[in-house]
ROSE-4610 file (N, C-alpha, C; in Angstrom, 1 decimal, always signed):
// ROSE-4610
residu = [X/X/X/X/X/X/X/X/X/X/X/X/X/X/X/X/X/X/X/X/X/X/X/X/X/X/X/X/X/X/X/X/X/X/X/X/X/X/X/X/X/X/X/X/X/X/X/X/X/X/X/X/X/X/X/X/X/X/X/X/X/X/X/X/X/X/X/X/X/X/X/X/X/X/X/X/X/X/X/X/X/X/X/X/X/X/X/X/X/X/X/X/X/X/X/X/X/X/X/X/X/X/X/X/X/X/X/X/X/X/X/X/X/X/X/X/X/X/X/X/X/X/X/X/X/X/X/X/X/X/X/X/X/X/X/X/X/X/X/X/X/X/X/X/X/X/X/X/X/X/X/X/X/X/X/X/X/X/X/X/X/X/X/X/X/X/X/X/X/X/X/X/X/X/X/X/X/X/X/X/X/X/X/X/X/X/X/X/X/X/X/X/X/X/X/X/X/X/X/X/X/X/X/X/X/X/X/X/X/X/X/X/X/X/X/X/X/X/X/X/X/X/X/X/X/X/X/X/X/X/X/X/X/X/X/X/X/X/X/X/X/X/X/X/X/X/X/X/X/X/X/X/X/X/X/X/X/X/X/X/X/X/X/X/X/X/X/X/X/X/X/X/X/X/X/X/X/X/X/X/X/X/X/X/X/X/X/X/X/X/X/X/X/X/X/X/X]
num = [1/1/1/2/2/2/3/3/3/4/4/4/5/5/5/6/6/6/7/7/7/8/8/8/9/9/9/10/10/10/11/11/11/12/12/12/13/13/13/14/14/14/15/15/15/16/16/16/17/17/17/18/18/18/19/19/19/20/20/20/21/21/21/22/22/22/23/23/23/24/24/24/25/25/25/26/26/26/27/27/27/28/28/28/29/29/29/30/30/30/31/31/31/32/32/32/33/33/33/34/34/34/35/35/35/36/36/36/37/37/37/38/38/38/39/39/39/40/40/40/41/41/41/42/42/42/43/43/43/44/44/44/45/45/45/46/46/46/47/47/47/48/48/48/49/49/49/50/50/50/51/51/51/52/52/52/53/53/53/54/54/54/55/55/55/56/56/56/57/57/57/58/58/58/59/59/59/60/60/60/61/61/61/62/62/62/63/63/63/64/64/64/65/65/65/66/66/66/67/67/67/68/68/68/69/69/69/70/70/70/71/71/71/72/72/72/73/73/73/74/74/74/75/75/75/76/76/76/77/77/77/78/78/78/79/79/79/80/80/80/81/81/81/82/82/82/83/83/83/84/84/84/85/85/85/86/86/86/87/87/87/88/88/88/89/89/89/90/90/90/91/91/91/92/92/92/93/93/93/94/94/94/95/95/95/96/96/96/97/97/97/98/98/98/99/99/99]
x = [-17.3/-17.0/-15.6/-15.0/-13.7/-13.8/-13.1/-13.1/-11.7/-11.5/-10.2/-10.0/-8.9/-8.5/-7.2/-7.2/-6.1/-5.4/-4.1/-3.4/-2.3/-2.2/-1.1/-0.5/+0.6/+1.3/+1.7/+1.3/+1.5/+1.9/+3.0/+3.4/+3.4/+4.0/+4.1/+2.7/+1.7/+0.3/-0.1/-0.8/-1.4/-2.8/-3.2/-4.6/-5.1/-6.3/-7.0/-8.3/-8.4/-9.7/-10.3/-11.5/-12.2/-12.7/-12.2/-12.5/-13.9/-14.7/-16.1/-17.0/-16.5/-17.2/-16.3/-16.4/-15.5/-15.7/-16.8/-17.0/-16.2/-15.6/-14.8/-13.4/-12.9/-11.5/-11.1/-10.0/-9.5/-8.0/-7.6/-6.2/-5.8/-4.5/-4.0/-2.5/-1.9/-0.4/+0.2/-0.6/-0.1/-1.0/-0.5/-1.3/-2.5/-2.1/-3.1/-4.2/-3.8/-4.9/-5.8/-5.3/-6.3/-7.1/-6.5/-7.2/-8.4/-8.1/-9.1/-10.2/-9.8/-10.8/-11.7/-11.1/-11.8/-12.8/-12.3/-13.2/-14.4/-14.1/-15.2/-16.2/-15.7/-16.6/-17.4/-16.8/-17.5/-18.6/-18.3/-19.3/-20.4/-20.2/-21.2/-22.1/-21.5/-22.2/-23.2/-22.6/-23.4/-24.5/-24.2/-25.2/-26.4/-26.1/-27.1/-27.8/-27.3/-28.0/-28.2/-28.8/-28.9/-28.7/-28.4/-28.2/-29.4/-29.9/-31.1/-30.7/-31.4/-31.2/-32.3/-31.9/-32.9/-32.8/-33.9/-33.9/-34.4/-33.6/-33.9/-33.9/-34.9/-35.0/-34.5/-33.3/-32.7/-32.5/-33.1/-33.0/-31.6/-30.8/-29.5/-29.7/-28.8/-28.9/-28.4/-28.9/-28.4/-27.0/-26.2/-24.8/-24.6/-23.8/-23.7/-23.3/-22.7/-22.3/-23.4/-24.4/-25.4/-26.1/-26.2/-26.8/-26.0/-24.7/-23.8/-23.8/-24.4/-24.3/-25.0/-24.3/-24.9/-25.0/-24.3/-24.3/-23.7/-22.8/-22.1/-22.7/-23.9/-24.5/-24.7/-25.1/-25.4/-24.4/-23.2/-22.1/-21.5/-21.5/-21.0/-19.4/-18.7/-17.3/-16.8/-17.7/-17.3/-16.3/-16.6/-15.8/-14.4/-14.3/-13.1/-12.3/-13.0/-12.3/-11.7/-12.5/-12.0/-10.8/-10.8/-9.7/-8.4/-8.6/-7.4/-6.8/-7.7/-7.2/-6.4/-6.9/-6.3/-4.9/-4.8/-3.5/-2.6/-3.1/-2.2/-1.6/-2.5/-2.0/-0.9/-1.2/-0.1/+1.2/+1.1/+2.4/+3.1/+2.3/+2.9/+3.6/+2.8/+3.3/+4.6/+4.7/+5.9/+7.1/+6.8/+7.9/+8.4/+7.5/+8.0/+8.8/+8.4/+9.1/+10.4/+10.6/+11.8/+12.8/+12.3/+13.2/+14.0]
y = [-18.2/-16.9/-17.0/-15.9/-15.8/-15.2/-15.7/-15.2/-15.0/-13.9/-13.5/-14.3/-15.0/-15.7/-15.2/-14.9/-14.5/-15.7/-16.0/-17.2/-16.7/-17.2/-16.9/-18.2/-18.0/-19.1/-18.7/-19.6/-19.3/-20.6/-20.6/-21.8/-23.1/-23.0/-24.1/-24.6/-23.9/-24.2/-23.1/-23.5/-22.5/-22.2/-21.0/-20.5/-19.8/-20.2/-19.5/-18.9/-17.6/-16.9/-16.4/-16.7/-16.2/-14.8/-13.8/-12.4/-12.0/-12.4/-12.0/-12.8/-13.9/-14.8/-15.0/-14.1/-14.1/-15.4/-16.1/-17.3/-18.5/-18.3/-19.5/-19.2/-19.9/-19.9/-21.3/-21.8/-23.1/-23.2/-24.3/-24.4/-25.8/-25.9/-27.1/-27.1/-28.2/-28.3/-27.7/-27.6/-27.1/-26.1/-25.3/-24.3/-25.0/-26.1/-26.8/-27.3/-27.9/-28.4/-27.3/-26.2/-25.2/-24.5/-24.4/-23.9/-24.8/-26.1/-27.1/-27.1/-27.0/-26.9/-25.7/-24.6/-23.3/-23.4/-24.0/-24.1/-25.0/-26.2/-27.1/-26.4/-25.7/-25.0/-23.9/-23.2/-22.2/-22.8/-23.9/-24.5/-25.0/-25.6/-26.1/-24.9/-23.8/-22.7/-22.2/-22.0/-21.5/-22.4/-23.8/-24.8/-24.8/-24.7/-24.8/-23.5/-22.4/-21.1/-20.4/-19.1/-18.3/-16.9/-16.1/-14.6/-13.9/-13.1/-12.2/-10.8/-9.8/-8.4/-7.9/-7.0/-6.4/-4.8/-4.2/-2.7/-2.2/-1.3/-0.7/+0.8/+1.4/+2.8/+3.2/+3.8/+4.1/+5.7/+6.3/+7.7/+8.0/+8.8/+9.0/+9.9/+9.6/+10.4/+11.8/+12.8/+14.2/+14.2/+15.0/+15.1/+15.7/+15.1/+15.6/+17.1/+17.6/+19.0/+20.0/+19.4/+20.3/+21.2/+20.7/+21.6/+22.9/+22.9/+24.0/+25.0/+24.6/+25.4/+26.7/+27.8/+29.1/+29.7/+29.0/+29.5/+30.8/+31.3/+32.6/+33.6/+33.3/+34.2/+35.6/+35.7/+37.0/+37.5/+36.9/+37.3/+38.6/+39.7/+41.0/+40.9/+40.0/+39.9/+38.9/+38.4/+37.4/+37.9/+39.1/+39.6/+40.0/+40.5/+40.8/+39.5/+38.5/+37.2/+36.6/+36.7/+36.2/+37.0/+38.3/+39.2/+38.8/+38.5/+38.2/+36.8/+35.9/+34.6/+34.9/+35.7/+36.1/+36.7/+37.6/+38.2/+37.2/+36.4/+35.4/+34.4/+34.0/+33.1/+33.8/+35.2/+35.9/+36.0/+36.2/+36.2/+34.8/+33.7/+32.4/+32.2/+32.6/+32.5/+33.2/+34.5/+35.3/+34.6/+34.2/+33.5/+32.2/+31.6/+30.3/+30.7/+31.7/+32.1/+32.7/+33.4/+34.0/+33.0/+31.9/+30.9/+30.1]
z = [-32.8/-32.1/-31.5/-31.4/-30.7/-29.4/-28.4/-27.0/-26.6/-25.8/-25.3/-24.0/-23.8/-22.7/-22.1/-20.8/-20.1/-19.6/-20.0/-19.7/-18.8/-17.5/-16.6/-16.0/-15.5/-14.8/-13.4/-12.4/-11.1/-10.3/-9.7/-8.9/-9.7/-11.0/-11.9/-12.4/-12.2/-12.8/-13.7/-14.8/-15.7/-15.3/-15.5/-15.2/-16.4/-16.8/-17.9/-17.5/-17.8/-17.5/-18.8/-19.1/-20.2/-19.9/-20.7/-20.3/-20.2/-21.2/-21.3/-20.2/-19.7/-18.8/-17.5/-16.6/-15.4/-14.5/-14.7/-13.9/-14.4/-15.6/-16.1/-15.9/-14.9/-14.5/-14.3/-15.0/-14.9/-14.7/-14.0/-13.7/-14.3/-14.6/-15.1/-15.2/-15.7/-15.7/-17.0/-18.1/-19.3/-19.9/-20.8/-21.5/-22.3/-23.0/-23.8/-22.9/-21.7/-20.8/-20.4/-20.0/-19.5/-20.5/-21.8/-22.9/-23.3/-23.2/-23.6/-22.6/-21.2/-20.2/-20.3/-20.6/-20.7/-21.8/-22.9/-24.1/-23.8/-23.1/-22.7/-21.8/-20.8/-19.8/-20.5/-21.5/-22.2/-23.1/-23.7/-24.5/-23.7/-22.6/-21.6/-21.2/-20.8/-20.4/-21.5/-22.7/-23.8/-24.3/-24.2/-24.6/-23.6/-22.3/-21.3/-21.0/-21.5/-21.2/-22.5/-22.4/-23.5/-23.1/-24.1/-23.9/-24.2/-23.3/-23.7/-23.4/-23.9/-23.7/-22.8/-21.9/-21.1/-21.3/-21.5/-21.6/-20.2/-19.7/-18.3/-18.5/-17.9/-17.8/-16.5/-16.5/-15.3/-15.2/-14.2/-14.0/-13.3/-14.0/-13.3/-12.1/-11.1/-9.9/-10.2/-9.5/-9.6/-9.2/-10.0/-9.7/-8.2/-7.4/-6.0/-5.9/-6.9/-6.8/-7.3/-7.9/-8.5/-7.5/-6.2/-5.2/-5.0/-5.4/-5.1/-6.3/-7.5/-8.7/-8.4/-8.7/-8.6/-7.2/-6.2/-4.9/-4.6/-5.5/-5.4/-6.4/-7.0/-8.0/-7.4/-6.2/-5.5/-4.6/-4.6/-3.7/-4.2/-3.4/-3.9/-4.0/-3.4/-3.4/-4.5/-5.3/-6.3/-7.3/-7.9/-8.9/-8.4/-7.1/-6.5/-6.3/-5.9/-5.6/-6.9/-8.0/-9.3/-9.7/-9.5/-10.0/-9.1/-7.9/-7.0/-7.5/-8.0/-8.5/-9.8/-10.6/-11.9/-11.7/-10.7/-10.4/-9.8/-8.9/-8.3/-9.4/-10.4/-11.4/-12.3/-12.5/-13.3/-12.6/-11.3/-10.5/-10.6/-10.5/-10.6/-11.9/-13.0/-14.3/-14.5/-14.0/-14.1/-13.3/-12.2/-11.4/-12.1/-12.7/-13.4/-14.7/-15.4/-16.6/-16.3/-15.1/-14.7/-14.2/-13.7/-13.1/-14.0]
């Protein structure tokens, strides 16, 4: 299997981080050293453990704005409000095209 490793250098030391396994972070003097250590740590982890899959049934939370849906359904001023927004946007568009 192939794993992505982020290799960085800080204060004359190399650091290797295995992307899929955030607990594997090693430091050393050379790239070869840290890559070798990362490989050994990853092998050790995979030999001593196993990967299992869990199925979870999670009910998503209600969207926080859902309680506001339809709150203006019976507002007698809604259509007038929408028309004023429309007119304002047309004024802005005209001002931008004339500039």
